[in-house]
C-alpha positions as CSV (number, residue, x, y, z in Angstrom):
1,M,-0.2,0.0,0.1
2,F,1.1,3.4,-0.8
3,A,4.0,2.0,-2.7
4,N,4.4,5.0,-5.0
5,L,4.1,7.8,-2.3
6,A,6.3,5.9,0.1
7,E,9.1,5.6,-2.5
8,R,9.0,9.4,-3.3
9,L,9.1,10.4,0.3
10,Q,11.8,8.0,1.4
11,E,14.2,9.0,-1.4
12,T,13.7,12.6,-0.6
13,F,14.8,12.1,2.9
14,R,17.6,10.0,1.9
15,K,18.9,13.1,-0.1
16,L,18.3,15.4,2.8
17,K,19.9,13.2,5.3
18,G,23.0,13.2,3.2
19,K,23.6,16.9,3.2
20,G,24.4,17.4,7.1
21,R,23.7,20.8,7.9
22,L,20.7,22.2,6.2
23,T,20.1,25.5,4.6
24,E,16.6,27.0,4.3
25,S,16.9,26.2,0.5
26,D,17.7,22.8,1.1
27,V,14.4,22.2,3.3
28,N,12.4,24.1,0.6
29,E,13.8,21.9,-2.0
30,A,12.6,18.8,0.1
31,L,9.3,20.2,0.8
32,R,8.8,20.9,-2.9
33,E,9.6,17.1,-3.4
34,V,7.0,16.4,-0.8
35,R,4.3,18.5,-2.0
36,L,4.7,17.0,-5.5
37,A,4.6,13.3,-4.0
38,L,1.3,14.1,-2.3
39,L,-0.4,15.7,-5.2
40,E,0.8,12.8,-7.4
41,A,-0.8,10.5,-4.8
42,D,-4.2,12.1,-5.4
43,V,-4.2,14.1,-2.1
44,N,-6.6,17.0,-1.8
45,F,-5.0,19.9,-3.0
46,K,-6.0,22.2,0.1
47,V,-4.9,19.4,2.4
48,V,-1.4,19.4,0.8
49,K,-1.2,23.1,1.0
50,D,-2.0,23.2,4.7
51,F,0.2,20.3,5.5
52,I,3.3,21.9,3.8
53,S,2.7,25.1,5.3
54,K,2.6,23.4,9.0
55,I,5.9,21.6,8.3
56,K,7.5,24.5,7.0
57,E,6.8,26.9,9.9
58,R,8.3,24.4,12.1
59,A,11.2,23.0,9.8
60,V,12.7,26.8,9.1
61,G,12.1,28.2,12.5
62,Q,13.9,28.0,16.0
63,E,12.9,24.4,16.3
64,L,15.3,23.2,13.6
65,L,18.0,25.8,14.6
66,A,18.1,24.3,18.0
67,S,18.3,20.7,16.7
68,L,21.5,18.9,16.6
69,N,20.6,16.9,13.6
70,P,18.6,19.1,11.1
71,A,18.1,16.4,8.6
72,Q,16.6,13.9,11.2
73,H,14.5,16.6,12.7
74,V,12.7,17.6,9.5
75,I,12.0,13.8,9.2
76,K,10.6,13.7,12.7
77,I,8.4,16.9,11.8
78,V,7.0,15.3,8.7
79,H,6.1,12.0,10.7
80,E,4.3,14.0,13.4
81,E,2.4,16.2,11.0
82,L,1.6,13.0,8.7
83,T,0.2,11.4,11.6
84,A,-1.8,14.4,12.8
85,L,-3.3,14.6,9.3
86,M,-4.8,11.2,9.4
87,G,-6.3,11.9,12.9
88,G,-3.3,11.6,15.4
89,Q,-5.2,8.5,17.4
90,S,-7.2,5.6,16.4
91,S,-10.8,5.8,16.8
92,R,-13.1,3.2,18.1
93,I,-16.7,1.9,17.8
94,N,-18.8,3.7,20.0
95,L,-20.3,1.0,22.2
96,A,-24.1,1.5,23.6
97,P,-24.2,1.7,27.5
98,K,-26.8,-1.0,27.1
99,P,-26.6,-3.6,24.3
100,P,-27.1,-4.1,21.6
101,T,-24.7,-1.5,19.8
102,V,-26.3,-0.9,16.3
103,I,-23.9,-0.3,13.5
104,M,-25.0,0.9,10.1
105,M,-23.0,0.1,6.9
106,V,-23.5,2.6,4.0
107,G,-21.9,3.4,0.9
108,L,-21.9,3.2,-2.9
109,N,-22.5,0.4,-5.0
110,G,-19.2,-1.9,-5.2
111,A,-17.6,-0.5,-2.3
112,G,-17.5,-3.8,-0.6
113,K,-20.3,-3.4,2.2
114,T,-21.4,-6.7,2.5
115,T,-18.0,-8.2,2.7
116,T,-16.7,-5.4,5.2
117,S,-19.8,-6.1,7.4
118,A,-18.6,-9.9,7.7
119,K,-15.1,-8.8,8.3
120,L,-16.2,-6.3,11.0
121,A,-18.5,-9.0,12.7
122,N,-15.2,-11.3,12.5
123,L,-13.0,-8.7,14.0
124,L,-15.5,-7.7,16.8
125,R,-16.0,-11.3,17.6
126,K,-12.3,-11.7,18.4
127,Q,-12.5,-9.0,20.7
128,G,-15.2,-10.8,22.8
129,R,-18.4,-9.4,21.3
130,R,-21.4,-11.4,20.1
131,P,-22.5,-9.8,16.7
132,L,-25.4,-10.4,14.6
133,L,-25.3,-9.7,10.8
134,A,-28.4,-8.3,9.5
135,A,-29.4,-8.2,5.8
136,A,-31.0,-5.1,4.8
137,D,-30.0,-4.9,1.0
138,V,-33.4,-5.4,-0.7
139,Y,-32.3,-4.3,-4.1
140,R,-29.0,-6.3,-5.2
141,P,-29.8,-9.7,-6.5
142,A,-28.2,-12.5,-4.0
143,A,-27.2,-9.8,-1.5
144,V,-29.0,-11.9,1.3
145,K,-27.4,-15.0,0.1
146,Q,-24.1,-13.5,0.1
147,L,-24.2,-12.4,3.7
148,E,-25.6,-15.7,4.7
149,V,-22.8,-17.5,3.0
150,L,-20.3,-15.3,4.8
151,G,-21.8,-15.7,8.1
152,S,-21.9,-19.4,7.6
153,Q,-18.2,-19.4,7.0
154,L,-17.6,-17.4,9.9
155,N,-20.2,-19.1,12.3
156,I,-21.8,-15.8,12.7
157,P,-25.5,-15.6,12.8
158,V,-27.3,-13.7,10.0
159,F,-30.7,-12.2,10.4
160,A,-32.6,-12.1,7.2
161,M,-36.4,-11.5,5.8
162,P,-36.4,-12.6,2.4
163,D,-40.0,-11.5,1.8
164,Q,-39.8,-8.2,3.4
165,K,-39.1,-5.4,1.0
166,D,-38.8,-2.7,3.6
167,P,-35.0,-2.2,4.9
168,V,-36.4,0.1,7.6
169,A,-38.5,-2.9,9.0
170,I,-35.8,-5.4,8.7
171,G,-33.5,-2.9,10.6
172,R,-36.1,-2.7,13.4
173,A,-36.7,-6.5,13.5
174,A,-33.0,-7.4,13.6
175,V,-32.4,-5.2,16.6
176,D,-35.4,-6.8,18.4
177,N,-33.8,-10.4,17.3
178,A,-30.5,-9.1,19.0
179,L,-32.3,-8.1,22.3
180,T,-34.1,-11.7,22.6
181,G,-31.0,-13.7,21.1
182,G,-28.4,-12.3,23.7
183,R,-26.5,-10.2,20.9
184,D,-24.5,-7.3,22.0
185,I,-23.6,-5.9,18.3
186,V,-25.9,-5.7,15.3
187,I,-24.1,-4.7,12.1
188,I,-26.7,-3.6,9.3
189,D,-25.6,-4.3,5.7
190,T,-27.7,-1.7,3.7
191,A,-28.0,-1.7,0.0
192,G,-25.3,0.3,-2.2
193,R,-26.5,3.6,-3.6
194,Q,-25.4,6.6,-5.5
195,E,-25.3,9.8,-3.3
196,V,-27.1,11.7,-6.3
197,N,-30.3,9.4,-5.6
198,D,-32.2,11.2,-3.2
199,D,-35.1,8.4,-2.7
200,L,-32.5,6.0,-1.7
201,M,-30.5,8.4,0.6
202,A,-33.7,9.3,2.2
203,E,-34.4,5.9,2.9
204,L,-31.1,5.7,5.0
205,E,-32.3,8.6,6.8
206,N,-35.6,7.0,7.7
207,M,-33.7,3.9,8.8
208,K,-31.4,6.3,11.0
209,E,-34.5,7.8,12.3
210,A,-36.4,4.6,13.2
211,I,-33.5,2.4,14.7
212,K,-31.2,5.3,16.0
213,P,-27.9,3.5,15.3
214,H,-24.7,4.2,17.6
215,E,-22.6,4.2,14.7
216,I,-23.0,4.9,11.0
217,L,-19.8,3.7,9.0
218,L,-19.2,4.8,5.5
219,V,-17.4,1.9,3.4
220,V,-15.4,3.6,0.5
221,D,-12.9,2.0,-1.9
222,A,-9.5,3.6,-1.0
223,M,-8.4,3.3,-4.8
224,T,-11.1,5.8,-5.9
225,G,-8.7,8.7,-4.1
226,Q,-10.2,12.0,-3.9
227,A,-13.5,10.7,-5.2
228,A,-13.7,8.7,-2.1
229,V,-13.4,12.2,-0.2
230,S,-16.2,13.9,-1.8
231,V,-18.8,10.7,-1.3
232,A,-17.8,10.8,2.5
233,E,-18.6,14.6,2.5
234,T,-22.2,13.8,0.9
235,F,-23.1,10.9,3.1
236,D,-21.9,12.9,5.9
237,S,-24.2,15.8,5.2
238,R,-27.3,13.4,4.9
239,L,-26.7,11.0,7.7
240,G,-23.8,12.3,10.0
241,L,-21.1,9.7,9.7
242,E,-19.1,8.4,12.9
243,G,-16.6,7.2,10.7
244,V,-15.2,5.7,7.4
245,V,-13.9,2.2,6.4
246,L,-11.4,2.1,3.7
247,T,-11.4,-1.0,1.6
248,K,-8.8,-2.2,-0.7
249,L,-6.0,-0.1,0.8
250,D,-3.6,-3.1,0.1
251,G,-4.0,-2.1,-3.6
252,D,-3.8,1.4,-3.0
253,T,-0.1,2.6,-4.3
254,R,-1.1,6.4,-4.0
255,G,-3.2,6.9,-0.7
256,G,-5.0,10.1,-1.6
257,A,-8.1,8.8,0.4
258,A,-6.4,7.7,3.5
259,L,-4.4,11.2,3.8
260,S,-7.6,13.2,2.9
261,V,-10.5,11.9,4.5
262,R,-9.9,13.1,8.0
263,S,-8.7,16.6,7.1
264,V,-11.6,17.2,4.7
265,T,-14.5,15.5,6.4
266,G,-13.4,15.8,10.0
267,K,-14.4,12.0,10.2
268,P,-12.0,9.3,11.5
269,I,-11.0,6.6,9.5
270,K,-11.8,3.4,11.9
271,F,-10.9,0.4,9.8
272,I,-8.9,-0.5,7.1
273,G,-9.3,-3.5,4.5
274,V,-6.0,-4.9,3.5
275,G,-6.9,-8.2,1.6
276,E,-9.7,-10.2,0.4
277,K,-9.9,-13.0,3.2
278,L,-12.3,-12.5,6.0
279,D,-9.6,-11.7,8.7
280,T,-8.2,-8.9,6.7
281,L,-10.0,-6.0,8.3
282,E,-7.6,-4.0,10.8
283,P,-8.5,-1.0,13.1
284,F,-6.7,2.1,11.6
285,Y,-3.7,3.7,13.4
286,P,-2.4,6.9,12.1
287,E,0.9,6.8,13.6
288,R,1.4,3.3,12.5
289,M,0.6,4.1,9.1
290,A,2.8,7.2,8.9
291,E,5.7,4.9,10.1
292,R,4.8,2.5,7.2
293,I,4.8,5.5,4.5
294,L,8.2,6.8,5.9
295,G,9.8,3.4,5.8
296,M,10.0,2.9,9.6
297,G,8.1,-0.5,9.6
298,D,5.3,-1.4,11.9
299,M,6.4,-3.8,14.4
300,L,3.2,-3.2,16.8
301,T,1.0,-4.3,14.3
302,L,3.2,-7.3,13.3
303,I,3.5,-8.3,16.9
304,E,-0.2,-8.3,17.3
305,K,-0.7,-10.2,14.3
306,A,1.8,-12.8,15.4
307,Q,0.0,-13.0,18.8
308,E,-3.3,-13.5,17.4
309,N,-2.2,-16.2,14.9
310,F,0.5,-18.2,16.9
311,N,-0.1,-20.6,19.4
312,A,1.3,-19.0,22.8
313,E,3.0,-22.3,23.8
314,Q,4.5,-22.9,20.4
315,M,5.8,-19.2,20.6
316,A,7.4,-19.7,23.9
317,K,9.0,-22.9,22.7
318,M,10.3,-21.3,19.4
319,Q,11.6,-18.4,21.1
320,K,13.6,-20.6,23.4
321,K,15.0,-22.6,20.5
322,I,16.0,-19.3,18.8
323,R,17.6,-17.7,21.8
324,S,19.7,-21.0,22.4
325,M,20.5,-21.2,18.7
326,D,18.6,-24.6,18.6
327,F,16.8,-23.6,15.5
328,T,16.5,-26.4,12.9
329,L,15.4,-26.7,9.3
330,D,12.2,-28.5,10.6
331,D,11.6,-25.3,12.7
332,F,12.3,-23.1,9.8
333,L,9.6,-24.8,7.8
334,D,6.9,-24.9,10.7
335,Q,7.7,-21.1,11.0
336,L,7.4,-20.3,7.1
337,N,3.8,-22.0,7.5
338,Q,3.1,-19.9,10.3
339,V,4.3,-16.6,8.7
340,K,1.8,-17.5,5.8
341,K,-1.1,-16.8,8.5
342,L,0.0,-13.2,8.8
343,G,-0.8,-12.2,5.3
344,P,1.0,-11.6,2.0
345,L,5.0,-11.7,2.4
346,E,5.3,-8.3,1.0
347,Q,2.9,-6.8,3.8
348,V,4.8,-8.9,6.6
349,L,8.5,-7.7,5.3
350,G,7.0,-4.0,4.9
351,M,6.3,-4.1,8.8
352,I,9.8,-4.9,9.7
353,P,12.1,-1.6,10.2
354,G,14.8,-1.5,7.8
355,L,12.9,-3.6,5.3
356,G,10.1,-1.5,4.9
357,G,11.4,0.9,2.4
358,A,9.6,0.6,-0.8
359,K,12.9,0.7,-2.8
360,K,14.4,-2.2,-0.9
361,L,11.5,-4.4,-1.5
362,K,11.0,-3.4,-5.1
363,D,13.4,-5.8,-6.6
364,V,12.7,-8.8,-3.9
365,K,10.8,-11.7,-5.6
366,L,8.4,-12.9,-3.0
367,D,6.8,-15.8,-4.8
368,E,4.8,-18.0,-2.0
369,K,4.6,-20.8,-4.5
370,E,8.4,-21.4,-3.6
371,L,7.4,-22.6,-0.3
372,V,6.2,-25.7,-2.0
373,F,10.0,-26.3,-3.1
374,V,11.3,-25.3,0.3
375,E,9.2,-28.0,1.9
376,A,10.3,-30.5,-0.8
377,I,14.2,-29.8,-0.1
378,I,13.8,-30.0,3.6
379,K,11.8,-33.2,3.5
380,S,14.4,-34.7,1.4
381,M,17.0,-34.4,4.1
382,T,17.7,-36.8,6.8
383,P,17.0,-36.0,10.5
384,A,20.7,-35.2,11.1
385,E,20.9,-33.1,7.9
386,R,18.0,-31.1,9.2
387,N,19.1,-30.7,12.6
388,E,22.8,-29.6,11.8
389,P,23.1,-28.5,8.1
390,E,26.1,-26.6,8.6
391,R,28.0,-29.4,10.0
392,V,26.6,-32.4,8.1
393,L,25.9,-31.2,4.6
394,N,28.5,-31.5,1.9
395,G,28.4,-31.6,-2.0
396,S,27.3,-35.2,-2.4
397,R,24.5,-34.7,0.1
398,K,23.5,-31.6,-1.3
399,R,23.3,-33.4,-5.0
400,R,21.4,-36.3,-3.3
401,I,18.8,-33.8,-1.7
402,A,18.4,-31.7,-5.1
403,Q,17.7,-34.9,-7.0
404,G,15.3,-36.1,-4.5
405,S,13.3,-32.8,-4.3
406,G,13.1,-32.3,-8.0
407,T,15.5,-28.9,-7.5
408,T,19.1,-27.9,-8.1
409,V,22.1,-27.7,-6.0
410,Q,21.8,-23.9,-6.2
411,D,18.3,-24.2,-5.1
412,V,19.6,-26.0,-2.0
413,N,22.5,-23.6,-1.4
414,R,19.9,-20.7,-1.6
415,L,17.6,-22.2,0.9
416,L,20.4,-22.9,3.5
417,K,21.5,-19.2,3.2
418,Q,17.9,-17.9,3.7
419,F,17.9,-20.5,6.9
420,E,20.9,-18.6,8.3
421,Q,19.6,-15.2,7.4
422,T,16.3,-15.9,9.1
423,K,17.8,-17.1,12.4
424,K,19.5,-13.7,12.7
425,M,16.4,-11.8,11.7
426,M,14.3,-13.8,14.1
427,K,16.7,-13.2,16.9
428,Q,16.5,-9.4,16.1
429,F,12.7,-9.7,16.0
430,L,12.7,-11.1,19.4
431,D,15.0,-8.4,20.7
432,M,12.8,-5.7,19.1
433,E,9.7,-7.2,21.1
434,K,11.5,-7.2,24.2
435,T,12.5,-3.5,23.7
436,L,8.9,-2.5,22.9
437,K,7.6,-4.3,25.8
438,K,10.0,-3.0,28.2
439,G,9.9,0.8,27.2
440,G,6.3,0.9,26.0
441,K,7.5,2.9,23.1
442,M,7.7,2.4,19.1
443,L,10.8,1.4,17.8
444,K,13.2,4.0,16.6
445,N,12.9,5.6,13.1
446,P,15.8,4.0,11.2
447,F,16.4,7.5,9.6
448,L,17.1,8.7,13.4
449,N,19.7,6.0,14.2
């Protein structure tokens, strides 16, 4: 996500860092590059203008003159202002003092409301809630069936009234059903509509009046850029939104919507969709996103994903192995299979400080199909070869392994090199996690080291 913007900004700051002491002209040139990068990323023009103005005011004043390292200080200012631009702090769901909490999902046709509704239900259930999905899209063919299929996959109940054509009545009945069924969250999937369709927008206003939802979340496609911002303005003027959910952010190389929505509409981005699977909806953290854009990584999110997907007992056992350097190729294969659960490898690597730079990952080939060959190579080894490859493996053994796995000796050597690099990286990962837990602070920006 944000690949183009991230690459431009990181390259600008690399040049700035190489200058040592900075003149006002150096800062102005860097900010010109930042401005162009943001405009190319389809960020709202007024937002860009205000953003650059705030940075310039801080970057050429006393704050910069007092800094021991001006280049690093400019980057720190950009990080802080970028975080503020996207809302500063994460914004959570407004839970009702007395359940159930009612959430209305609204948006344009094709924005992904139905899938996002299911993803949100899944996320809230992981947080200990008991969600109920309500199928109130009475216009799109098979919309009800789609939600029922998704609910079945997640084992989350779906309330539907196939013969009812009034979405307001369905919304009311869903809330009553939640009350009697012990459900503390109701997520209502409404029909997609164009903001210019006054009748359909009035229908949403009627539903709001009838069921008085605690949250109205607008689902928008991040890849539509500034168009997403104008849609948010219109829906907010009619309904009074509590927040926005950006879908398809994993495919958004520009970032215009994420960087403009809060500033233009005043409404926070509460969640982001970063994949097609039903566990790929995440809370939106402005500071973490700013870190990703600036190539600082996002270790907090990576650690949270690991804690969510990895068995605690397995993690403790693996940590002990890594720290004692008793990490074998069998463990390596097991970890590769575990890491696949965290999401696409590009996303995982992008969260690691020092590896998150768009340019660094640009030429790295991350074909997950190669894991099949990795598994074949490792399973073609004897137990002794897997446990102590550096001591046991020689040329003839490598040829036998390559033949048995349908690969080449070069492939075997490449795997062994990756194994050694992974051992070092995983030890660094554990040290980073320890530092985070100890200090309760984010990792240092690699630009500032």
